[in-house]
DRENSE-577425 format. One record per atom (N, C-alpha, C, O): residue number from 1; residue in three letters; chain; atom name; x, y, z negated. Coordinates in steps of 0.2 Angstrom, whole numbers, always signed. Atoms other than C-alpha are relative to their C-alpha. Layout:
N
+-----+---------+--------+-------+-------+-------+-------+
| num | residuo | cadena | atomo |  east | north |    up |
+-----+---------+--------+-------+-------+-------+-------+
| NUM |     ALA |      A |    CA |     X |     Y |     Z |
...
+-----+---------+--------+-------+-------+-------+-------+
//
This chain:
99
+-----+---------+--------+-------+-------+-------+-------+
| num | residuo | cadena | atomo |  east | north |    up |
+-----+---------+--------+-------+-------+-------+-------+
|   1 |     MET |      A |     N |    +4 |    -6 |    +0 |
|   1 |     MET |      A |    CA |    +0 |    +0 |    +0 |
|   1 |     MET |      A |     C |    +4 |    +6 |    +0 |
|   1 |     MET |      A |     O |    +9 |    +6 |    -4 |
|   2 |     SER |      A |     N |    -4 |    -6 |    -1 |
|   2 |     SER |      A |    CA |    +7 |   +17 |    +5 |
|   2 |     SER |      A |     C |    -1 |    +5 |    -7 |
|   2 |     SER |      A |     O |    -6 |    +4 |   -10 |
|   3 |     ASP |      A |     N |    +0 |    -4 |    +6 |
|   3 |     ASP |      A |    CA |   +10 |   +31 |    -8 |
|   3 |     ASP |      A |     C |    -7 |    +4 |    +0 |
|   3 |     ASP |      A |     O |    -9 |    +6 |    -5 |
|   4 |     ASP |      A |     N |    +6 |    -4 |    -1 |
|   4 |     ASP |      A |    CA |    -5 |   +41 |    -1 |
|   4 |     ASP |      A |     C |    -6 |    -4 |    -1 |
|   4 |     ASP |      A |     O |   -12 |    -1 |    -2 |
|   5 |     ALA |      A |     N |    +6 |    +5 |    +0 |
|   5 |     ALA |      A |    CA |   -17 |   +26 |    -2 |
|   5 |     ALA |      A |     C |    -1 |    -1 |    -8 |
|   5 |     ALA |      A |     O |    +3 |    -2 |   -11 |
|   6 |     THR |      A |     N |    +2 |    +1 |    +7 |
|   6 |     THR |      A |    CA |   -27 |   +24 |   -18 |
|   6 |     THR |      A |     C |    -4 |    -6 |    -1 |
|   6 |     THR |      A |     O |    -9 |    -7 |    +3 |
|   7 |     SER |      A |     N |    +4 |    +6 |    +1 |
|   7 |     SER |      A |    CA |   -34 |    +7 |   -24 |
|   7 |     SER |      A |     C |    -6 |    +3 |    -4 |
|   7 |     SER |      A |     O |    -6 |    +8 |    -7 |
|   8 |     VAL |      A |     N |    +6 |    -2 |    +3 |
|   8 |     VAL |      A |    CA |   -52 |    +8 |   -29 |
|   8 |     VAL |      A |     C |    +0 |    +0 |    -8 |
|   8 |     VAL |      A |     O |    -3 |    +4 |   -11 |
|   9 |     ASP |      A |     N |    -1 |    +1 |    +7 |
|   9 |     ASP |      A |    CA |   -47 |    +2 |   -47 |
|   9 |     ASP |      A |     C |    +4 |    +6 |    -3 |
|   9 |     ASP |      A |     O |    +4 |    +7 |    -9 |
|  10 |     GLU |      A |     N |    -4 |    -5 |    +3 |
|  10 |     GLU |      A |    CA |   -35 |   +17 |   -49 |
|  10 |     GLU |      A |     C |    -3 |    +7 |    +1 |
|  10 |     GLU |      A |     O |    +0 |   +12 |    -1 |
|  11 |     ILE |      A |     N |    +3 |    -6 |    -1 |
|  11 |     ILE |      A |    CA |   -47 |   +31 |   -45 |
|  11 |     ILE |      A |     C |    -2 |    +3 |    -6 |
|  11 |     ILE |      A |     O |    -6 |    +0 |   -10 |
|  12 |     ASP |      A |     N |    +2 |    -3 |    +6 |
|  12 |     ASP |      A |    CA |   -50 |   +44 |   -58 |
|  12 |     ASP |      A |     C |    -4 |    +6 |    +2 |
|  12 |     ASP |      A |     O |    -1 |   +11 |    +5 |
|  13 |     VAL |      A |     N |    +5 |    -5 |    -3 |
|  13 |     VAL |      A |    CA |   -65 |   +56 |   -54 |
|  13 |     VAL |      A |     C |    +2 |    +7 |    -3 |
|  13 |     VAL |      A |     O |    +1 |   +12 |    +0 |
|  14 |     ALA |      A |     N |    -1 |    -6 |    +3 |
|  14 |     ALA |      A |    CA |   -59 |   +69 |   -66 |
|  14 |     ALA |      A |     C |    +6 |    +4 |    +3 |
|  14 |     ALA |      A |     O |    +6 |   +10 |    +3 |
|  15 |     ASP |      A |     N |    -6 |    -4 |    -3 |
|  15 |     ASP |      A |    CA |   -43 |   +73 |   -56 |
|  15 |     ASP |      A |     C |    -2 |    +2 |    +7 |
|  15 |     ASP |      A |     O |    +2 |    +6 |   +10 |
|  16 |     ALA |      A |     N |    +1 |    -1 |    -7 |
|  16 |     ALA |      A |    CA |   -52 |   +75 |   -40 |
|  16 |     ALA |      A |     C |    -3 |    +8 |    +1 |
|  16 |     ALA |      A |     O |    -8 |    +9 |    -2 |
|  17 |     ASP |      A |     N |    +2 |    -6 |    -2 |
|  17 |     ASP |      A |    CA |   -54 |   +93 |   -33 |
|  17 |     ASP |      A |     C |    -5 |    +0 |    +6 |
|  17 |     ASP |      A |     O |   -10 |    +4 |    +6 |
|  18 |     GLU |      A |     N |    +4 |    +1 |    -6 |
|  18 |     GLU |      A |    CA |   -62 |   +88 |   -17 |
|  18 |     GLU |      A |     C |    -4 |    -7 |    -1 |
|  18 |     GLU |      A |     O |    -2 |   -11 |    -5 |
|  19 |     PRO |      A |     N |    +4 |    +6 |    +1 |
|  19 |     PRO |      A |    CA |   -76 |   +75 |   -15 |
|  19 |     PRO |      A |     C |    +5 |    -6 |    +3 |
|  19 |     PRO |      A |     O |    +8 |    -6 |    +8 |
|  20 |     ARG |      A |     N |    -4 |    +6 |    -2 |
|  20 |     ARG |      A |    CA |   -68 |   +57 |   -14 |
|  20 |     ARG |      A |     C |    -6 |    -5 |    +1 |
|  20 |     ARG |      A |     O |   -11 |    -5 |    -2 |
|  21 |     PRO |      A |     N |    +5 |    +5 |    -1 |
|  21 |     PRO |      A |    CA |   -77 |   +42 |    -7 |
|  21 |     PRO |      A |     C |    +0 |    -6 |    -4 |
|  21 |     PRO |      A |     O |    +1 |   -12 |    -2 |
|  22 |     GLU |      A |     N |    +0 |    +6 |    +5 |
|  22 |     GLU |      A |    CA |   -77 |   +31 |   -23 |
|  22 |     GLU |      A |     C |    -6 |    -4 |    +1 |
|  22 |     GLU |      A |     O |    -5 |   -10 |    +1 |
|  23 |     HIS |      A |     N |    +6 |    +4 |    +0 |
|  23 |     HIS |      A |    CA |   -95 |   +26 |   -21 |
|  23 |     HIS |      A |     C |    +1 |    -5 |    +7 |
|  23 |     HIS |      A |     O |    -1 |   -10 |    +7 |
|  24 |     ALA |      A |     N |    +0 |    +4 |    -7 |
|  24 |     ALA |      A |    CA |   -92 |   +21 |    -2 |
|  24 |     ALA |      A |     C |    +5 |    -6 |    -1 |
|  24 |     ALA |      A |     O |    +4 |   -11 |    +2 |
|  25 |     ALA |      A |     N |    -5 |    +5 |    +1 |
|  25 |     ALA |      A |    CA |   -76 |   +11 |    -7 |
|  25 |     ALA |      A |     C |    -3 |    -6 |    -4 |
|  25 |     ALA |      A |     O |    -1 |   -12 |    -3 |
|  26 |     ALA |      A |     N |    +3 |    +5 |    +4 |
|  26 |     ALA |      A |    CA |   -86 |    +2 |   -20 |
|  26 |     ALA |      A |     C |    -5 |    -4 |    +3 |
|  26 |     ALA |      A |     O |    -5 |   -10 |    +3 |
|  27 |     VAL |      A |     N |    +5 |    +3 |    -4 |
|  27 |     VAL |      A |    CA |  -100 |    -2 |    -8 |
|  27 |     VAL |      A |     C |    +4 |    -5 |    +5 |
|  27 |     VAL |      A |     O |    +2 |   -11 |    +6 |
|  28 |     LEU |      A |     N |    -4 |    +4 |    -5 |
|  28 |     LEU |      A |    CA |   -87 |    -8 |    +5 |
|  28 |     LEU |      A |     C |    +3 |    -7 |    -4 |
|  28 |     LEU |      A |     O |    +3 |   -12 |    -1 |
|  29 |     GLU |      A |     N |    -2 |    +5 |    +4 |
|  29 |     GLU |      A |    CA |   -79 |   -19 |    -8 |
|  29 |     GLU |      A |     C |    -5 |    -6 |    -2 |
|  29 |     GLU |      A |     O |    -4 |   -12 |    -1 |
|  30 |     HIS |      A |     N |    +5 |    +5 |    +2 |
|  30 |     HIS |      A |    CA |   -95 |   -27 |   -14 |
|  30 |     HIS |      A |     C |    -2 |    -4 |    +7 |
|  30 |     HIS |      A |     O |    -3 |   -10 |    +6 |
|  31 |     ILE |      A |     N |    +3 |    +4 |    -6 |
|  31 |     ILE |      A |    CA |  -101 |   -31 |    +4 |
|  31 |     ILE |      A |     C |    +5 |    -5 |    +2 |
|  31 |     ILE |      A |     O |    +4 |   -11 |    +4 |
|  32 |     ALA |      A |     N |    -5 |    +4 |    -2 |
|  32 |     ALA |      A |    CA |   -84 |   -38 |    +9 |
|  32 |     ALA |      A |     C |    +1 |    -7 |    -4 |
|  32 |     ALA |      A |     O |    +1 |   -12 |    -2 |
|  33 |     LYS |      A |     N |    -1 |    +5 |    +4 |
|  33 |     LYS |      A |    CA |   -83 |   -49 |    -6 |
|  33 |     LYS |      A |     C |    -6 |    -5 |    +0 |
|  33 |     LYS |      A |     O |    -5 |   -11 |    -1 |
|  34 |     SER |      A |     N |    +5 |    +4 |    -1 |
|  34 |     SER |      A |    CA |  -100 |   -56 |    -3 |
|  34 |     SER |      A |     C |    +0 |    -4 |    +7 |
|  34 |     SER |      A |     O |    -4 |    -9 |    +8 |
|  35 |     LEU |      A |     N |    +0 |    +3 |    -7 |
|  35 |     LEU |      A |    CA |   -96 |   -61 |   +15 |
|  35 |     LEU |      A |     C |    +6 |    -5 |    +1 |
|  35 |     LEU |      A |     O |    +6 |   -10 |    +5 |
|  36 |     VAL |      A |     N |    -6 |    +4 |    -2 |
|  36 |     VAL |      A |    CA |   -78 |   -69 |   +14 |
|  36 |     VAL |      A |     C |    +0 |    -6 |    -5 |
|  36 |     VAL |      A |     O |    -4 |    -7 |    -9 |
|  37 |     ASP |      A |     N |    -2 |    +6 |    +3 |
|  37 |     ASP |      A |    CA |   -72 |   -86 |    +8 |
|  37 |     ASP |      A |     C |    +4 |    +1 |    -6 |
|  37 |     ASP |      A |     O |    +3 |    -3 |   -11 |
|  38 |     VAL |      A |     N |    -5 |    -1 |    +6 |
|  38 |     VAL |      A |    CA |   -59 |   -79 |    -4 |
|  38 |     VAL |      A |     C |    -1 |    +7 |    -2 |
|  38 |     VAL |      A |     O |    +3 |   +12 |    +0 |
|  39 |     PRO |      A |     N |    +1 |    -7 |    +3 |
|  39 |     PRO |      A |    CA |   -66 |   -64 |   -13 |
|  39 |     PRO |      A |     C |    +5 |    +3 |    -4 |
|  39 |     PRO |      A |     O |    +5 |   +10 |    -4 |
|  40 |     ASP |      A |     N |    -6 |    -3 |    +4 |
|  40 |     ASP |      A |    CA |   -51 |   -62 |   -24 |
|  40 |     ASP |      A |     C |    +5 |    +4 |    +4 |
|  40 |     ASP |      A |     O |    +9 |    +8 |    +2 |
|  41 |     GLU |      A |     N |    -5 |    -3 |    -4 |
|  41 |     GLU |      A |    CA |   -41 |   -57 |    -9 |
|  41 |     GLU |      A |     C |    -2 |    +7 |    +4 |
|  41 |     GLU |      A |     O |    +1 |   +10 |    +8 |
|  42 |     VAL |      A |     N |    +3 |    -6 |    -3 |
|  42 |     VAL |      A |    CA |   -52 |   -42 |    -4 |
|  42 |     VAL |      A |     C |    +3 |    +6 |    -3 |
|  42 |     VAL |      A |     O |    +4 |    +7 |    -9 |
|  43 |     ARG |      A |     N |    -3 |    -7 |    +2 |
|  43 |     ARG |      A |    CA |   -43 |   -25 |    -5 |
|  43 |     ARG |      A |     C |    -2 |    +6 |    +3 |
|  43 |     ARG |      A |     O |    -3 |    +6 |    +9 |
|  44 |     VAL |      A |     N |    +2 |    -6 |    -3 |
|  44 |     VAL |      A |    CA |   -50 |    -8 |    -2 |
|  44 |     VAL |      A |     C |    +4 |    +5 |    -3 |
|  44 |     VAL |      A |     O |    +5 |    +6 |    -9 |
|  45 |     ASP |      A |     N |    -3 |    -6 |    +2 |
|  45 |     ASP |      A |    CA |   -40 |    +8 |    -3 |
|  45 |     ASP |      A |     C |    -2 |    +6 |    +4 |
|  45 |     ASP |      A |     O |    -4 |    +5 |   +10 |
|  46 |     ILE |      A |     N |    +2 |    -7 |    -4 |
|  46 |     ILE |      A |    CA |   -42 |   +26 |    +2 |
|  46 |     ILE |      A |     C |    +6 |    +3 |    +2 |
|  46 |     ILE |      A |     O |   +10 |    +4 |    -2 |
|  47 |     ASP |      A |     N |    -6 |    -4 |    -3 |
|  47 |     ASP |      A |    CA |   -30 |   +35 |   +13 |
|  47 |     ASP |      A |     C |    -3 |    +7 |    +2 |
|  47 |     ASP |      A |     O |    -7 |    +7 |    +6 |
|  48 |     GLU |      A |     N |    +2 |    -7 |    -1 |
|  48 |     GLU |      A |    CA |   -32 |   +54 |   +13 |
|  48 |     GLU |      A |     C |    +5 |    +4 |    +4 |
|  48 |     GLU |      A |     O |    +5 |   +10 |    +3 |
|  49 |     LYS |      A |     N |    -5 |    -3 |    -4 |
|  49 |     LYS |      A |    CA |   -18 |   +58 |   +25 |
|  49 |     LYS |      A |     C |    -3 |    +4 |    +6 |
|  49 |     LYS |      A |     O |    -1 |   +10 |    +7 |
|  50 |     GLY |      A |     N |    +3 |    -2 |    -6 |
|  50 |     GLY |      A |    CA |   -29 |   +62 |   +40 |
|  50 |     GLY |      A |     C |    -5 |    +6 |    -1 |
|  50 |     GLY |      A |     O |    -5 |    +9 |    -7 |
|  51 |     ARG |      A |     N |    +5 |    -5 |    +0 |
|  51 |     ARG |      A |    CA |   -42 |   +75 |   +44 |
|  51 |     ARG |      A |     C |    -6 |    -1 |    -5 |
|  51 |     ARG |      A |     O |    -9 |    +3 |    -8 |
|  52 |     ARG |      A |     N |    +5 |    +2 |    +5 |
|  52 |     ARG |      A |    CA |   -55 |   +65 |   +34 |
|  52 |     ARG |      A |     C |    +3 |    -7 |    -3 |
|  52 |     ARG |      A |     O |    +7 |   -10 |    +0 |
|  53 |     PRO |      A |     N |    -3 |    +6 |    +4 |
|  53 |     PRO |      A |    CA |   -52 |   +51 |   +21 |
|  53 |     PRO |      A |     C |    -2 |    -7 |    +4 |
|  53 |     PRO |      A |     O |    -7 |    -7 |    +8 |
|  54 |     GLN |      A |     N |    +1 |    +7 |    -3 |
|  54 |     GLN |      A |    CA |   -50 |   +33 |   +28 |
|  54 |     GLN |      A |     C |    +0 |    -5 |    -5 |
|  54 |     GLN |      A |     O |    +4 |    -6 |    -9 |
|  55 |     VAL |      A |     N |    +0 |    +6 |    +5 |
|  55 |     VAL |      A |    CA |   -56 |   +18 |   +18 |
|  55 |     VAL |      A |     C |    +2 |    -6 |    +4 |
|  55 |     VAL |      A |     O |    -1 |    -8 |    +9 |
|  56 |     ASN |      A |     N |    -3 |    +6 |    -4 |
|  56 |     ASN |      A |    CA |   -46 |    +3 |   +23 |
|  56 |     ASN |      A |     C |    -2 |    -6 |    -4 |
|  56 |     ASN |      A |     O |    -2 |    -7 |   -10 |
|  57 |     LEU |      A |     N |    +2 |    +6 |    +3 |
|  57 |     LEU |      A |    CA |   -52 |   -15 |   +20 |
|  57 |     LEU |      A |     C |    +5 |    -5 |    +2 |
|  57 |     LEU |      A |     O |    +7 |    -6 |    +8 |
|  58 |     ARG |      A |     N |    -4 |    +6 |    -1 |
|  58 |     ARG |      A |    CA |   -40 |   -30 |   +19 |
|  58 |     ARG |      A |     C |    -3 |    -6 |    -3 |
|  58 |     ARG |      A |     O |    -5 |    -6 |    -9 |
|  59 |     VAL |      A |     N |    +2 |    +6 |    +3 |
|  59 |     VAL |      A |    CA |   -45 |   -48 |   +17 |
|  59 |     VAL |      A |     C |    +5 |    -5 |    +1 |
|  59 |     VAL |      A |     O |   +10 |    -4 |    +5 |
|  60 |     ALA |      A |     N |    -5 |    +6 |    +0 |
|  60 |     ALA |      A |    CA |   -37 |   -65 |   +16 |
|  60 |     ALA |      A |     C |    +0 |    -2 |    +8 |
|  60 |     ALA |      A |     O |    -4 |    -1 |   +12 |
|  61 |     ASP |      A |     N |    +0 |    +2 |    -7 |
|  61 |     ASP |      A |    CA |   -31 |   -73 |   +32 |
|  61 |     ASP |      A |     C |    -6 |    -5 |    +2 |
|  61 |     ASP |      A |     O |    -7 |    -9 |    -3 |
|  62 |     GLY |      A |     N |    +5 |    +5 |    -2 |
|  62 |     GLY |      A |    CA |   -45 |   -82 |   +41 |
|  62 |     GLY |      A |     C |    -7 |    +3 |    -2 |
|  62 |     GLY |      A |     O |   -12 |    +1 |    +1 |
|  63 |     ASP |      A |     N |    +7 |    -3 |    +2 |
|  63 |     ASP |      A |    CA |   -59 |   -70 |   +33 |
|  63 |     ASP |      A |     C |    -1 |    +6 |    +5 |
|  63 |     ASP |      A |     O |    -7 |    +8 |    +4 |
|  64 |     MET |      A |     N |    +1 |    -6 |    -4 |
|  64 |     MET |      A |    CA |   -57 |   -56 |   +46 |
|  64 |     MET |      A |     C |    -6 |    -1 |    +5 |
|  64 |     MET |      A |     O |   -10 |    +3 |    +6 |
|  65 |     GLY |      A |     N |    +5 |    +2 |    -5 |
|  65 |     GLY |      A |    CA |   -68 |   -65 |   +58 |
|  65 |     GLY |      A |     C |    -7 |    +1 |    -3 |
|  65 |     GLY |      A |     O |   -12 |    +3 |    +0 |
|  66 |     ARG |      A |     N |    +6 |    -1 |    +4 |
|  66 |     ARG |      A |    CA |   -82 |   -65 |   +45 |
|  66 |     ARG |      A |     C |    -2 |    +7 |    -1 |
|  66 |     ARG |      A |     O |    -8 |    +9 |    +0 |
|  67 |     ILE |      A |     N |    +1 |    -8 |    +0 |
|  67 |     ILE |      A |    CA |   -80 |   -46 |   +43 |
|  67 |     ILE |      A |     C |    -2 |    +3 |    +7 |
|  67 |     ILE |      A |     O |    -7 |    +7 |    +7 |
|  68 |     ILE |      A |     N |    +1 |    -3 |    -6 |
|  68 |     ILE |      A |    CA |   -80 |   -42 |   +61 |
|  68 |     ILE |      A |     C |    -6 |    -3 |    +3 |
|  68 |     ILE |      A |     O |   -10 |    +1 |    +6 |
|  69 |     GLY |      A |     N |    +6 |    +3 |    -2 |
|  69 |     GLY |      A |    CA |   -94 |   -54 |   +66 |
|  69 |     GLY |      A |     C |    +0 |    -1 |    +8 |
|  69 |     GLY |      A |     O |    +5 |    +1 |   +11 |
|  70 |     LYS |      A |     N |    +1 |    +0 |    -7 |
|  70 |     LYS |      A |    CA |  -100 |   -58 |   +84 |
|  70 |     LYS |      A |     C |    -1 |    +6 |    +3 |
|  70 |     LYS |      A |     O |    -5 |   +10 |    +2 |
|  71 |     ARG |      A |     N |    +0 |    -7 |    -4 |
|  71 |     ARG |      A |    CA |   -96 |   -44 |   +96 |
|  71 |     ARG |      A |     C |    +1 |    +6 |    -4 |
|  71 |     ARG |      A |     O |    -1 |   +11 |    -2 |
|  72 |     GLY |      A |     N |    -1 |    -6 |    +5 |
|  72 |     GLY |      A |    CA |   -92 |   -33 |   +81 |
|  72 |     GLY |      A |     C |    -6 |    +3 |    -3 |
|  72 |     GLY |      A |     O |    -6 |    +8 |    -6 |
|  73 |     ARG |      A |     N |    +6 |    -2 |    +3 |
|  73 |     ARG |      A |    CA |  -109 |   -32 |   +75 |
|  73 |     ARG |      A |     C |    +0 |    +1 |    -7 |
|  73 |     ARG |      A |     O |    -3 |    +6 |   -10 |
|  74 |     MET |      A |     N |    -1 |    +0 |    +8 |
|  74 |     MET |      A |    CA |  -105 |   -36 |   +57 |
|  74 |     MET |      A |     C |    +4 |    +6 |    -2 |
|  74 |     MET |      A |     O |    +2 |   +10 |    -6 |
|  75 |     ALA |      A |     N |    -5 |    -5 |    +2 |
|  75 |     ALA |      A |    CA |   -91 |   -23 |   +57 |
|  75 |     ALA |      A |     C |    -4 |    +7 |    +1 |
|  75 |     ALA |      A |     O |    -3 |   +11 |    -3 |
|  76 |     ASN |      A |     N |    +4 |    -7 |    -1 |
|  76 |     ASN |      A |    CA |  -103 |    -9 |   +65 |
|  76 |     ASN |      A |     C |    -5 |    +1 |    -6 |
|  76 |     ASN |      A |     O |    -6 |    +6 |    -8 |
|  77 |     ALA |      A |     N |    +5 |    -1 |    +6 |
|  77 |     ALA |      A |    CA |  -116 |   -13 |   +51 |
|  77 |     ALA |      A |     C |    +4 |    +2 |    -6 |
|  77 |     ALA |      A |     O |    +1 |    +6 |   -10 |
|  78 |     ILE |      A |     N |    -4 |    -2 |    +6 |
|  78 |     ILE |      A |    CA |  -103 |   -12 |   +38 |
|  78 |     ILE |      A |     C |    +2 |    +7 |    +0 |
|  78 |     ILE |      A |     O |    +2 |   +10 |    -5 |
|  79 |     ARG |      A |     N |    -2 |    -7 |    -1 |
|  79 |     ARG |      A |    CA |   -96 |    +4 |   +44 |
|  79 |     ARG |      A |     C |    -6 |    +5 |    -1 |
|  79 |     ARG |      A |     O |    -6 |   +10 |    -5 |
|  80 |     THR |      A |     N |    +6 |    -4 |    +1 |
|  80 |     THR |      A |    CA |  -114 |   +11 |   +45 |
|  80 |     THR |      A |     C |    -2 |    +1 |    -8 |
|  80 |     THR |      A |     O |    -3 |    +6 |   -10 |
|  81 |     VAL |      A |     N |    +2 |    +0 |    +7 |
|  81 |     VAL |      A |    CA |  -118 |    +6 |   +27 |
|  81 |     VAL |      A |     C |    +5 |    +4 |    -4 |
|  81 |     VAL |      A |     O |    +3 |    +8 |    -9 |
|  82 |     THR |      A |     N |    -6 |    -3 |    +4 |
|  82 |     THR |      A |    CA |  -101 |   +12 |   +20 |
|  82 |     THR |      A |     C |    -1 |    +8 |    +1 |
|  82 |     THR |      A |     O |    +0 |   +12 |    -3 |
|  83 |     ARG |      A |     N |    +0 |    -7 |    -2 |
|  83 |     ARG |      A |    CA |  -103 |   +29 |   +29 |
|  83 |     ARG |      A |     C |    -6 |    +3 |    -4 |
|  83 |     ARG |      A |     O |    -6 |    +9 |    -6 |
|  84 |     ALA |      A |     N |    +6 |    -3 |    +4 |
|  84 |     ALA |      A |    CA |  -121 |   +31 |   +21 |
|  84 |     ALA |      A |     C |    +2 |    +1 |    -7 |
|  84 |     ALA |      A |     O |    +0 |    +5 |   -10 |
|  85 |     ALA |      A |     N |    -2 |    +0 |    +7 |
|  85 |     ALA |      A |    CA |  -113 |   +27 |    +4 |
|  85 |     ALA |      A |     C |    +4 |    +6 |    -1 |
|  85 |     ALA |      A |     O |    +4 |   +10 |    -6 |
|  86 |     ALA |      A |     N |    -4 |    -6 |    +1 |
|  86 |     ALA |      A |    CA |  -100 |   +41 |    +7 |
|  86 |     ALA |      A |     C |    -4 |    +6 |    +0 |
|  86 |     ALA |      A |     O |    -2 |   +11 |    -3 |
|  87 |     SER |      A |     N |    +4 |    -6 |    +1 |
|  87 |     SER |      A |    CA |  -114 |   +53 |   +10 |
|  87 |     SER |      A |     C |    -2 |    +2 |    -7 |
|  87 |     SER |      A |     O |    -3 |    +7 |    -9 |
|  88 |     HIS |      A |     N |    +2 |    -1 |    +7 |
|  88 |     HIS |      A |    CA |  -119 |   +50 |    -8 |
|  88 |     HIS |      A |     C |    +6 |    +4 |    -3 |
|  88 |     HIS |      A |     O |    +5 |    +7 |    -8 |
|  89 |     ASP |      A |     N |    -6 |    -3 |    +3 |
|  89 |     ASP |      A |    CA |  -101 |   +56 |   -12 |
|  89 |     ASP |      A |     C |    +1 |    +7 |    +3 |
|  89 |     ASP |      A |     O |    +5 |   +11 |    +0 |
|  90 |     GLY |      A |     N |    -1 |    -6 |    -3 |
|  90 |     GLY |      A |    CA |  -103 |   +71 |    -1 |
|  90 |     GLY |      A |     C |    +6 |    +1 |    +5 |
|  90 |     GLY |      A |     O |    +9 |    +6 |    +5 |
|  91 |     VAL |      A |     N |    -6 |    +0 |    -4 |
|  91 |     VAL |      A |    CA |   -89 |   +66 |   +11 |
|  91 |     VAL |      A |     C |    -1 |    -4 |    +6 |
|  91 |     VAL |      A |     O |    -5 |    -9 |    +6 |
|  92 |     GLU |      A |     N |    +0 |    +5 |    -6 |
|  92 |     GLU |      A |    CA |   -87 |   +59 |   +29 |
|  92 |     GLU |      A |     C |    +6 |    -4 |    +0 |
|  92 |     GLU |      A |     O |   +12 |    -1 |    -2 |
|  93 |     ILE |      A |     N |    -5 |    +5 |    +0 |
|  93 |     ILE |      A |    CA |   -76 |   +44 |   +31 |
|  93 |     ILE |      A |     C |    +1 |    -3 |    +6 |
|  93 |     ILE |      A |     O |    -3 |    -4 |   +10 |
|  94 |     ASP |      A |     N |    -1 |    +5 |    -5 |
|  94 |     ASP |      A |    CA |   -68 |   +33 |   +43 |
|  94 |     ASP |      A |     C |    +1 |    -7 |    -3 |
|  94 |     ASP |      A |     O |    +4 |    -7 |    -9 |
|  95 |     VAL |      A |     N |    -1 |    +7 |    +2 |
|  95 |     VAL |      A |    CA |   -68 |   +14 |   +40 |
|  95 |     VAL |      A |     C |    +4 |    -4 |    +4 |
|  95 |     VAL |      A |     O |    +2 |    -5 |   +10 |
|  96 |     GLU |      A |     N |    -5 |    +4 |    -4 |
|  96 |     GLU |      A |    CA |   -54 |    +3 |   +46 |
|  96 |     GLU |      A |     C |    +1 |    -7 |    -3 |
|  96 |     GLU |      A |     O |    +1 |    -8 |   -10 |
|  97 |     PHE |      A |     N |    -1 |    +7 |    +2 |
|  97 |     PHE |      A |    CA |   -52 |   -16 |   +45 |
|  97 |     PHE |      A |     C |    +7 |    -2 |    +2 |
|  97 |     PHE |      A |     O |    +9 |    -2 |    +8 |
|  98 |     LEU |      A |     N |    -7 |    +1 |    -1 |
|  98 |     LEU |      A |    CA |   -33 |   -20 |   +43 |
|  98 |     LEU |      A |     C |    +2 |    -7 |    -1 |
|  98 |     LEU |      A |     O |    -1 |   -11 |    -6 |
|  99 |     ASP |      A |     N |    -3 |    +6 |    +1 |
|  99 |     ASP |      A |    CA |   -23 |   -36 |   +44 |
|  99 |     ASP |      A |     C |    +4 |    +0 |    -6 |
|  99 |     ASP |      A |     O |    +7 |    -6 |    -7 |
+-----+---------+--------+-------+-------+-------+-------+
//
């Protein structure tokens, strides 16, 4: 994990001056853990280097297919729900699925 990325477990709301997508990251983690075979390997981190925060999802080898789904439909649905959760935080995000 890079220095600019923050694990969901390390987020402290009191330190945030700008809105952060904590709710969106928690929703993404919950969805991913419910879909994969190895939920303990699910990792969600927030990268705030770009123009808007990026929420990154990493899963165990072999579980990425479950996250992507046929023709990327599952991935698109996950992105839609996670972005809706980010609106609860008052922030726009990008969602990436990383190897």
